[in-house]
BATORLO-758287 format. One record per residue (C-alpha): residue number from 1; residue in three letters; x, y, z. Coordinates in nm, 2 decimals. Last residue first. Layout:
N
- NUM,ALA,X,Y,Z
...
! end
This chain:
356
- 356,LEU,-0.68,-3.10,-1.16
- 355,GLY,-0.84,-3.20,-0.83
- 354,GLY,-0.58,-3.43,-0.70
- 353,THR,-0.51,-3.24,-0.38
- 352,PHE,-0.20,-3.06,-0.48
- 351,ALA,-0.32,-2.92,-0.81
- 350,GLN,-0.66,-2.85,-0.67
- 349,ASP,-0.52,-2.62,-0.40
- 348,LEU,-0.31,-2.45,-0.67
- 347,LEU,-0.62,-2.39,-0.89
- 346,SER,-0.81,-2.25,-0.60
- 345,LYS,-0.53,-2.01,-0.50
- 344,LYS,-0.50,-1.88,-0.85
- 343,LEU,-0.88,-1.84,-0.87
- 342,ALA,-0.88,-1.65,-0.54
- 341,ASP,-0.62,-1.41,-0.68
- 340,LEU,-0.84,-1.36,-0.99
- 339,ALA,-1.14,-1.29,-0.78
- 338,ILE,-0.96,-1.03,-0.57
- 337,LEU,-0.84,-0.86,-0.89
- 336,LYS,-1.20,-0.86,-1.02
- 335,GLN,-1.32,-0.71,-0.70
- 334,GLN,-1.07,-0.43,-0.73
- 333,TYR,-1.18,-0.37,-1.09
- 332,ILE,-1.55,-0.34,-1.00
- 331,SER,-1.47,-0.13,-0.69
- 330,GLU,-1.26,0.11,-0.90
- 329,LEU,-1.55,0.14,-1.15
- 328,ARG,-1.80,0.23,-0.88
- 327,GLN,-1.54,0.46,-0.71
- 326,SER,-1.50,0.65,-1.04
- 325,GLU,-1.87,0.68,-1.09
- 324,GLU,-1.93,0.81,-0.74
- 323,THR,-1.63,1.05,-0.76
- 322,LEU,-1.76,1.19,-1.09
- 321,ALA,-2.11,1.26,-0.95
- 320,ASP,-1.94,1.43,-0.64
- 319,LEU,-1.72,1.63,-0.88
- 318,LYS,-2.02,1.76,-1.07
- 317,THR,-2.22,1.85,-0.76
- 316,VAL,-1.91,2.00,-0.60
- 315,SER,-1.85,2.22,-0.90
- 314,LEU,-2.20,2.36,-0.89
- 313,LEU,-2.16,2.42,-0.52
- 312,GLN,-1.84,2.61,-0.57
- 311,GLN,-2.01,2.82,-0.84
- 310,SER,-2.29,2.93,-0.59
- 309,LEU,-2.02,3.00,-0.33
- 308,PRO,-1.86,3.26,-0.56
- 307,ILE,-1.51,3.19,-0.68
- 306,GLN,-1.17,3.24,-0.52
- 305,PRO,-0.90,3.06,-0.71
- 304,VAL,-0.59,2.93,-0.53
- 303,GLN,-0.22,3.01,-0.49
- 302,PHE,-0.08,2.81,-0.19
- 301,GLY,0.06,3.06,0.06
- 300,ARG,-0.09,2.91,0.37
- 299,LEU,0.05,2.56,0.27
- 298,LEU,0.40,2.71,0.19
- 297,LYS,0.42,2.89,0.52
- 296,LEU,0.28,2.59,0.70
- 295,SER,0.57,2.39,0.55
- 294,VAL,0.52,2.11,0.31
- 293,THR,0.77,1.84,0.40
- 292,LYS,0.97,1.60,0.20
- 291,GLN,1.12,1.32,0.40
- 290,ALA,1.48,1.19,0.37
- 289,THR,1.58,1.51,0.17
- 288,GLY,1.38,1.81,0.29
- 287,THR,1.16,2.08,0.13
- 286,ALA,0.83,2.09,-0.04
- 285,GLY,0.78,2.39,-0.27
- 284,GLU,0.75,2.21,-0.61
- 283,ASN,0.56,1.91,-0.49
- 282,ALA,0.31,2.14,-0.29
- 281,GLN,0.26,2.36,-0.59
- 280,ALA,0.20,2.06,-0.82
- 279,PHE,-0.03,1.91,-0.57
- 278,ILE,-0.24,2.23,-0.57
- 277,GLN,-0.28,2.21,-0.95
- 276,PRO,-0.34,1.84,-0.95
- 275,SER,-0.65,1.89,-0.74
- 274,MET,-0.69,1.73,-0.40
- 273,LEU,-0.67,2.06,-0.21
- 272,LEU,-0.94,2.20,-0.43
- 271,TYR,-1.15,1.88,-0.39
- 270,TYR,-1.15,1.93,-0.01
- 269,LEU,-1.21,2.31,-0.04
- 268,TRP,-1.52,2.23,-0.26
- 267,VAL,-1.63,1.99,0.01
- 266,SER,-1.59,2.25,0.28
- 265,ASN,-1.78,2.53,0.09
- 264,VAL,-1.60,2.86,0.13
- 263,ILE,-1.78,3.18,0.21
- 262,PRO,-1.82,3.08,0.57
- 261,LYS,-1.43,3.07,0.61
- 260,PRO,-1.26,2.73,0.57
- 259,ARG,-1.07,2.55,0.85
- 258,VAL,-0.75,2.40,0.70
- 257,LEU,-0.56,2.15,0.92
- 256,GLY,-0.22,2.02,0.86
- 255,ILE,-0.08,1.68,0.94
- 254,HIS,0.28,1.59,1.01
- 253,ARG,0.24,1.78,1.34
- 252,GLN,0.04,1.50,1.50
- 251,PHE,-0.33,1.48,1.54
- 250,CYS,-0.63,1.52,1.78
- 249,PHE,-0.96,1.34,1.81
- 248,ASP,-1.32,1.43,1.92
- 247,ALA,-1.61,1.32,1.69
- 246,ASN,-1.76,1.63,1.54
- 245,ASP,-1.85,1.48,1.20
- 244,SER,-1.77,1.51,0.83
- 243,ILE,-1.39,1.59,0.84
- 242,LEU,-1.27,1.59,0.48
- 241,VAL,-0.92,1.44,0.44
- 240,PRO,-0.67,1.59,0.19
- 239,ILE,-0.35,1.40,0.09
- 238,GLY,-0.08,1.62,-0.03
- 237,PHE,0.22,1.49,0.16
- 236,SER,0.32,1.11,0.19
- 235,GLY,0.63,1.22,0.38
- 234,THR,0.52,1.53,0.56
- 233,VAL,0.24,1.77,0.51
- 232,THR,-0.07,1.56,0.51
- 231,TYR,-0.38,1.79,0.48
- 230,LEU,-0.69,1.78,0.71
- 229,VAL,-1.00,1.96,0.59
- 228,ASP,-1.24,2.12,0.84
- 227,GLY,-1.62,2.09,0.79
- 226,SER,-1.70,1.90,1.10
- 225,ARG,-1.44,1.97,1.37
- 224,PRO,-1.08,1.91,1.43
- 223,LYS,-0.93,2.04,1.75
- 222,LYS,-0.61,2.25,1.70
- 221,TYR,-0.81,2.56,1.61
- 220,PRO,-0.98,2.55,1.95
- 219,LYS,-0.64,2.55,2.13
- 218,LEU,-0.55,2.23,2.31
- 217,GLY,-0.61,2.19,2.68
- 216,GLN,-0.92,1.99,2.65
- 215,PHE,-0.72,1.73,2.45
- 214,TYR,-0.46,1.70,2.72
- 213,GLU,-0.72,1.68,2.99
- 212,ILE,-0.89,1.40,2.80
- 211,PRO,-0.58,1.20,2.83
- 210,VAL,-0.43,1.07,2.50
- 209,MET,-0.52,0.75,2.32
- 208,TYR,-0.34,0.54,2.07
- 207,THR,-0.45,0.48,1.72
- 206,ASP,-0.48,0.15,1.53
- 205,THR,-0.84,0.11,1.44
- 204,PHE,-0.90,0.48,1.38
- 203,ASP,-0.85,0.46,1.01
- 202,ILE,-0.89,0.82,0.87
- 201,THR,-1.01,0.87,0.52
- 200,ARG,-0.86,0.98,0.19
- 199,THR,-0.97,0.65,0.02
- 198,ASN,-0.64,0.58,-0.15
- 197,LYS,-0.41,0.77,0.09
- 196,ASN,-0.55,0.60,0.40
- 195,ILE,-0.46,0.83,0.69
- 194,ASN,-0.37,0.65,1.01
- 193,GLY,0.00,0.64,0.92
- 192,ILE,0.00,1.02,0.92
- 191,THR,-0.06,1.01,1.30
- 190,ILE,-0.39,1.01,1.49
- 189,PHE,-0.44,1.07,1.85
- 188,PRO,-0.77,0.92,1.98
- 187,VAL,-0.92,1.08,2.29
- 186,GLY,-0.94,0.91,2.63
- 185,THR,-0.86,0.56,2.75
- 184,PRO,-0.54,0.36,2.82
- 183,ALA,-0.35,0.69,2.82
- 182,LYS,-0.05,0.83,2.63
- 181,PRO,0.11,1.17,2.68
- 180,PRO,0.16,1.38,2.36
- 179,PRO,0.49,1.38,2.18
- 178,MET,0.56,1.76,2.11
- 177,HIS,0.50,1.93,1.78
- 176,ASP,0.12,1.92,1.83
- 175,GLY,-0.07,1.92,1.50
- 174,ASP,-0.07,2.17,1.22
- 173,THR,-0.23,2.51,1.14
- 172,ILE,-0.44,2.69,0.89
- 171,ASP,-0.72,2.89,1.04
- 170,THR,-1.00,3.12,0.93
- 169,ALA,-0.96,3.00,0.57
- 168,LEU,-1.01,3.13,0.22
- 167,ASP,-0.76,3.41,0.24
- 166,SER,-0.50,3.17,0.39
- 165,LEU,-0.52,2.97,0.06
- 164,ALA,-0.36,3.27,-0.11
- 163,VAL,-0.56,3.46,-0.38
- 162,ILE,-0.63,3.42,-0.75
- 161,LYS,-0.96,3.58,-0.84
- 160,GLY,-1.18,3.33,-1.03
- 159,THR,-1.26,3.27,-1.40
- 158,GLN,-0.93,3.12,-1.53
- 157,TRP,-0.84,2.93,-1.20
- 156,ALA,-1.19,2.81,-1.16
- 155,GLU,-1.18,2.67,-1.52
- 154,ALA,-0.86,2.49,-1.45
- 153,PHE,-1.03,2.37,-1.13
- 152,VAL,-1.29,2.17,-1.32
- 151,ALA,-1.04,2.05,-1.58
- 150,HIS,-0.80,1.92,-1.33
- 149,LEU,-1.07,1.72,-1.14
- 148,HIS,-1.19,1.58,-1.48
- 147,SER,-0.83,1.46,-1.55
- 146,GLU,-0.79,1.33,-1.20
- 145,PHE,-1.12,1.13,-1.24
- 144,LEU,-1.00,0.98,-1.57
- 143,ALA,-0.65,0.90,-1.41
- 142,ARG,-0.83,0.70,-1.13
- 141,ALA,-1.04,0.51,-1.38
- 140,ASN,-0.74,0.45,-1.60
- 139,LEU,-0.53,0.32,-1.31
- 138,LEU,-0.81,0.06,-1.23
- 137,ASN,-0.83,-0.03,-1.60
- 136,LYS,-0.46,-0.09,-1.61
- 135,GLU,-0.49,-0.30,-1.29
- 134,ALA,-0.77,-0.50,-1.45
- 133,ASN,-0.58,-0.55,-1.78
- 132,ALA,-0.27,-0.67,-1.59
- 131,LYS,-0.48,-0.90,-1.38
- 130,ALA,-0.65,-1.06,-1.69
- 129,THR,-0.30,-1.10,-1.85
- 128,ALA,-0.17,-1.26,-1.52
- 127,ILE,-0.47,-1.48,-1.50
- 126,SER,-0.42,-1.61,-1.86
- 125,ASP,-0.06,-1.68,-1.80
- 124,PHE,-0.15,-1.85,-1.47
- 123,ALA,-0.40,-2.07,-1.65
- 122,GLU,-0.16,-2.18,-1.92
- 121,ASP,0.13,-2.25,-1.67
- 120,LEU,-0.11,-2.42,-1.42
- 119,ILE,-0.24,-2.66,-1.69
- 118,GLY,0.11,-2.74,-1.82
- 117,VAL,0.24,-2.79,-1.47
- 116,ILE,-0.04,-3.04,-1.40
- 115,ARG,0.03,-3.23,-1.72
- 114,HIS,0.40,-3.24,-1.67
- 113,GLN,0.35,-3.35,-1.31
- 112,GLU,0.13,-3.63,-1.44
- 111,PRO,0.39,-3.75,-1.69
- 110,LEU,0.65,-3.73,-1.40
- 109,PRO,0.46,-3.96,-1.17
- 108,PRO,0.26,-3.79,-0.89
- 107,LEU,0.44,-3.65,-0.58
- 106,PRO,0.22,-3.52,-0.30
- 105,ILE,0.46,-3.29,-0.11
- 104,SER,0.52,-3.32,0.26
- 103,LEU,0.69,-3.05,0.46
- 102,PRO,0.91,-3.20,0.74
- 101,GLU,1.23,-3.06,0.57
- 100,ILE,1.13,-2.70,0.55
- 99,THR,1.09,-2.61,0.92
- 98,TYR,1.41,-2.79,1.02
- 97,ASN,1.60,-2.65,0.73
- 96,ASN,1.54,-2.30,0.84
- 95,ILE,1.27,-2.03,0.82
- 94,GLN,1.29,-1.71,1.03
- 93,PRO,1.08,-1.46,1.22
- 92,ILE,1.28,-1.21,1.43
- 91,SER,1.16,-1.13,1.78
- 90,THR,1.00,-1.46,1.85
- 89,GLY,1.13,-1.71,1.60
- 88,ASN,0.95,-1.96,1.37
- 87,CYS,0.84,-1.96,1.01
- 86,ILE,0.60,-2.21,0.86
- 85,GLU,0.27,-2.01,0.85
- 84,SER,0.44,-1.69,0.74
- 83,LEU,0.57,-1.87,0.44
- 82,ASP,0.22,-1.92,0.30
- 81,LEU,0.25,-2.21,0.07
- 80,ASN,0.07,-2.22,-0.28
- 79,ILE,0.37,-2.07,-0.45
- 78,PHE,0.58,-2.33,-0.27
- 77,TYR,0.40,-2.62,-0.44
- 76,TYR,0.40,-2.42,-0.77
- 75,PHE,0.79,-2.41,-0.74
- 74,LEU,0.81,-2.79,-0.67
- 73,PHE,0.61,-2.86,-0.99
- 72,GLU,0.82,-2.62,-1.19
- 71,SER,1.14,-2.79,-1.06
- 70,LEU,0.99,-3.12,-1.19
- 69,MET,1.04,-3.41,-0.94
- 68,GLY,1.18,-3.75,-1.03
- 67,PRO,1.54,-3.65,-0.97
- 66,LYS,1.58,-3.43,-0.65
- 65,PRO,1.42,-3.09,-0.64
- 64,ALA,1.61,-2.78,-0.52
- 63,VAL,1.49,-2.58,-0.22
- 62,GLY,1.67,-2.24,-0.16
- 61,MET,1.65,-2.01,0.14
- 60,ILE,1.77,-1.65,0.12
- 59,ASN,1.87,-1.42,0.42
- 58,LEU,2.22,-1.58,0.43
- 57,ASP,2.32,-1.41,0.11
- 56,ALA,2.27,-1.53,-0.25
- 55,CYS,2.45,-1.74,-0.50
- 54,ILE,2.31,-1.82,-0.84
- 53,VAL,2.32,-2.09,-1.10
- 52,ARG,2.07,-1.98,-1.38
- 51,GLU,1.69,-1.98,-1.43
- 50,THR,1.61,-1.98,-1.06
- 49,LEU,1.25,-2.01,-0.97
- 48,ARG,1.14,-1.73,-0.75
- 47,LYS,0.93,-1.69,-0.43
- 46,LYS,0.78,-1.38,-0.26
- 45,ASN,0.57,-1.43,0.05
- 44,THR,0.62,-1.06,0.14
- 43,LEU,0.58,-1.16,0.50
- 42,ILE,0.91,-1.35,0.49
- 41,ALA,1.08,-1.02,0.41
- 40,GLY,1.01,-0.91,0.77
- 39,GLY,1.30,-1.11,0.90
- 38,ARG,1.47,-1.42,0.78
- 37,LYS,1.42,-1.70,0.52
- 36,PRO,1.33,-1.51,0.20
- 35,PHE,1.25,-1.72,-0.10
- 34,ILE,1.42,-1.95,-0.35
- 33,THR,1.29,-2.24,-0.57
- 32,THR,1.58,-2.40,-0.73
- 31,GLY,1.55,-2.49,-1.11
- 30,VAL,1.91,-2.39,-1.20
- 29,PRO,2.14,-2.47,-0.91
- 28,PHE,2.17,-2.26,-0.59
- 27,LEU,2.53,-2.25,-0.49
- 26,ASN,2.66,-2.30,-0.14
- 25,SER,2.76,-2.66,-0.19
- 24,PRO,2.97,-2.56,-0.49
- 23,ASN,3.20,-2.36,-0.26
- 22,VAL,3.31,-2.04,-0.43
- 21,ASP,3.69,-2.01,-0.46
- 20,ARG,3.74,-1.78,-0.77
- 19,LYS,3.40,-1.62,-0.77
- 18,ASN,3.44,-1.49,-0.42
- 17,VAL,3.14,-1.54,-0.20
- 16,TYR,3.03,-1.33,0.10
- 15,ARG,2.72,-1.43,0.30
- 14,SER,2.74,-1.80,0.24
- 13,SER,2.45,-1.96,0.05
- 12,SER,2.17,-2.15,0.21
- 11,THR,2.09,-2.51,0.11
- 10,ILE,1.81,-2.76,0.07
- 9,GLY,1.84,-3.01,-0.21
- 8,ASN,2.06,-3.24,-0.01
- 7,ARG,1.78,-3.29,0.24
- 6,ASN,1.53,-3.40,-0.02
- 5,GLU,1.42,-3.71,0.18
- 4,VAL,1.33,-3.46,0.47
- 3,LEU,1.12,-3.30,0.20
- 2,ASN,0.86,-3.57,0.22
- 1,MET,0.73,-3.70,-0.11
! end
């Protein structure tokens, strides 16, 4: 079935609707598949099957089946469709009737549609349950590591001398407060967007460059080096990143830098700044409304335990082992989620190519 034959089932609502004088042609009936039709929302690829008569704004597209097609069958067809592949527009992506109407849907008899929908309903319910379990296990693995992290540093807080973070560091600073000059080549300049909060690593694939002369003109304590720990201080604050090599790069003011004294192990400092105890201090002291910010004064004044280097190394050994196990479990659950998504895609492909 070609959607051009289903022209009357395609409609967009008016932007403002008064219940008293709503135009019936602008309503989405029960069983309409709706999805974003304009802007970045298209990329979310979200679709919904209406369970009641609704009216939405001009940013929503609705496709309703004609007699002979199950609404659920049509919905599954659109679930299998990547909206970004059918949108047009240069500055603002959009979907309109002219992009929807030419779409062709294989339409089997109603009994066959019922059979296919039944198979997909049952399979998708099972997949949803499996995904929920995998996502729960993923969260549990992360929570278990955080619990161990808390316990390790709770002991350090009990046995160590409580000092300011600045007592453990030679330098605590942040990046340049002025926008740096850009260059086609030179030294990478990272922003907070380049820091992956899940892996606590820097993604250098989407950075811009600054001239080598700009980098060379920075103070030594503004140039990250192996053993330093970066710490996000604005927006998504509280994310530590351990620098493990001496590759040249510089960073913006939304990122702090902590350079440990010789009596402090860098990896231990990294785990310390990751600990729930430190995040609680950051969360309590952060200021601002639109974007919470951890000031340098607050960062330098974090209350932390000072313990002997030998004890730091023992803690690092324990936490490294826990990190490895946690990452192993997370990888298992992430792969399971990927496999479940692939299974959904495979079932949908089969449903509309005669494979079910």
